[in-house]
N, C-alpha and C positions, 0 to 999 in steps of 0.2 A: 504494500500500500504506500501511497505517497503521504508522508507524515506532515501534519500541521498541528503545532502546539502553541498555545498562547497563554502565558503565565498571567493570571488575573488576580492572584492572591494579594498583591500590594495595593490594589485599587480600592478607594472608598466605595461603600455600598451604592451610592447614587450613580457611580460610573459603570456599574456592572451591566446595566441595560445597554448602554452605548458600546461597551467593549464586547458584549455578547453579539450585538448586531454586526460590529466590525469583523469579528472572527468568522461569523457566518458568511458574510460577503467575501472575505478572503478565501474561504473554503470553496465557494462557487468559482472564483477566479482561478484557483488552482486546478479545478476540474477541466479548464480549457487550456492548460499549459500543454506544450508539445512534448510531453513525456511519452515515449514509445515503448520502453521496456523498464520494468521495475521489479527486481527481485528483492524482497525484504525477508529478514530472518523468520518473521512470524508466519510466512507461507511455506516454509520448508518442513516437509514431513519425512523424516528418515525412514520410517517403516514402509512408505510407498515407493521410495527409491527415486524421487525427483524433487526439484526445487522449482516451483511454479511462479512465473512472472504474473503480476496482478493486472497488467494492462491487456496483453494479447494472449495470455495463458500459454506462454512459451516455456518449455521445459529446459532447465539446466540439469544435466545428468551428473550425479555425484560419482566420484571415483574414490575408492578406499573407505567408503562409509563414514563421511563426516557426521559428527554428532551435534545435537541441538542442546544448548545449555540455557536454562531459564534464568532470567535476570543477569545475564552476562554483562550488560551495559548498565551504568548507574541510573539511567532513566527508567529502568525496569524492563527494557526490551530484551528478548532472547538473543543469543549469538550463536552462529554456526562455528563450531570449533574445528580448526584445521591443524594438523600436527606438523606441518612443514616437511613431511617425509613422503607420504603416499596419498594424501587427501586434497582434493580440489574438485572443481566442477568444469564440465565442458559445455559449450554452446555450439549448436550446429551452424553450418555455413548458411549464408543468405540473410542474416539478421543485421539490423543496425548496430554499429555505424558503418557496416559494409556498404559500399556504393554511395556513401555520402561524402561530400567535401566540407560540410559545415555541420557541427554537432557538439554536444556536451556529454561528457561522462562524469558521473559523480559516484562516490563510494564512502561508506562508513565502515571502519574496521578498528581493531586493536591488535597490536603486535606484541608477542611475548618476548621475542628476541630481535636484535638488529637484522635488517635485511641484507641480502646480497649486495655487493658494492661494485661500482665501476663508473667510468666516465659517460657511458651511454645508457639510455633508459632501458634497453633490453637486457642489461647486465644486472639490474636490480630485481628485487623480489616482486612478483606480480600480484596486483590486486585485481586488475582486469587487463588481459594481454592477448594481442594477436601478433606477436613477433613472428616474422617469416624470414627465411634465408635471404641474404643479400640486402641491398638497399632498395626497398620497395615501399609501396604505399600501405604500411601497416601502422599499428598504434599500441600504446600501452600506458597504464596508470599504475603506479607502484610505490614501493617502500625501499629506499636505497640507504643502507646503513641505518642512521636514525633520522633520516630526512625523507620528505615526500618527493616524488618524481612523476614526470609524465613525458610523453614524447610521441613523435610520429616519424615515419620514414617518408622522404621525398624521392619517389622513383626516378632514377637517372640523376639524382643529386646527392643528398646526404641525409643522415639521420639527425633529427633535431631533438635535443634533450633539454628538459627543464628540471632543475634540482633546487629545492628550497635552500636558502642560507640558514634558516632557523632549524633547530632540531626539536624532536618530539620525544617525550618520555615513553618508555616501554609501559605497556598495559594501560595507556591512556586512550581515550576515544579520539579518533582522528576522522574528520570529514574532509575529503579532498575532491577537487573537481578540475577537469581540464576542458577548456573550450577551444574549438578549432573553427576558425572563421576564414573561409576561402576568399570572400569579397574584400577583406582587409589584409589578407596574408598574414594573419596573426594567430599564434597559439599561446594560451595563457593558462597558468596553473594557480589554483587557489587552495587554501587549507584553513579550516576553522574560522572562516569569515574574513580572511586576509588574502590579498594578492601576493604570491610568493615567487612568481617567475613569469617572464613573457619574452617571446621571440617574434619579431615583425619582419616584413619584407620578403615573405615566402610566397612561392607559387604552389598552391595546395590543390591536389587532384583528389578525386573520390578514392576512398579506401578500398583495398582489394577485397575480394570475396575470400571466405575461408572461415573455419571455426575459430573460436577463441576460448581462453580459460578465465574462470573466476577463481581467484586465489592462486593464480599461476600466471607466468608471463607468456606462455604459449598454450595452444590447445592440447599439446602433448604433456603438459604438466611441468615444464622447466621452471626453476626458481619459485618454488611453492611458498606460500605464506604460512608462518607458524603463529597462529593467533585466532581472532574471531572476525567473521564477516557479519556485518549488520544489514547493509543494504547496498545494492548496485542500481543506479539509475542511468538511463541513456535517453537523451533528447535529440530530436532531429533539427535543432536550432541552437543558437548561441544564447545561453542563459546568463543571468547575473550571478557570477560565481561567488561573489562575496555573500549575497543574500542566500543563495542555495546552500553553501556549506555552513553558514551560520544557523540556518533553519534545521538542517540535518543534525548538526552538533547538539542543538537544544533538544531535539526530539529524542536523542539517545542518551542524554545526560541529565535532563531535568524531569523528575517525576511530577506528573500533573493529573492525578486521578479525577479531579473535579472539573477539568476544563470543559468537557462536553456538557456537563450539567449547567455550568455557568452560561454557556452560549444559549441553551434552551431556555434557561430562566430569563435571560435578557430579552429574548424574542417574545416569550409569553407575557412579560411585563409590558412590552411595547403594545402588544395586541390588546391587553386589558385597558391600557391608557387610552387608546384611540376609540375604544367602544364606550367610554364614559360619555354621558350627556354633557 
């Protein structure tokens, strides 16, 4: 599911109606976002043997029997535990961002250990990855040492790598996103609400066809993640990476059991108000 959480506990009572309406309107707007694939940990069923995307009901196939751990994230969300050895997921060929030159990939994860390292994105540990042999139109989003990374290949050119200068603590929740914009020739990397890397002046073509890995840098499971996956989102457009990663981080770190009730309470109060003579 696409997560939308709004913390209303700090507001005075008279503001709850307005806040409830605002949250309701925001949820409607989110429904019209260009989200094309969304695997969240809450939709993974280990016993059934697949991880179902909530948008198009696309199956990611588990390899090595990843487990689901309740409350793995501090916001109360479950996490899919990957051991970094033989556990990851594969996604079949023909799915976004394949055949797109403009897109956004976002992910929420926790790492138990530092990732694989290297100067190129395909040398890091994969969170989402379609690394292919040679310099081709592939892509990846990952964890390099104790930094976040992302990158694309420019067929006939070179690989373009983004690596954050800031570091992230092990076992902390990380929300990262990479936007690829062919019209501006720009690739941008975000993490936890901040821009952490950008490359401009590129000629960007559509991504190659081929399967890809979740929790690995390739469909064959190279450079696997040792940690938890919370969510993988793919958009067929350039999203606001700061807002997206900030929202995802909040969704997985801030418990808000009463949010839905407050929204409904606000709407009900508005209805009662306008029915008064």
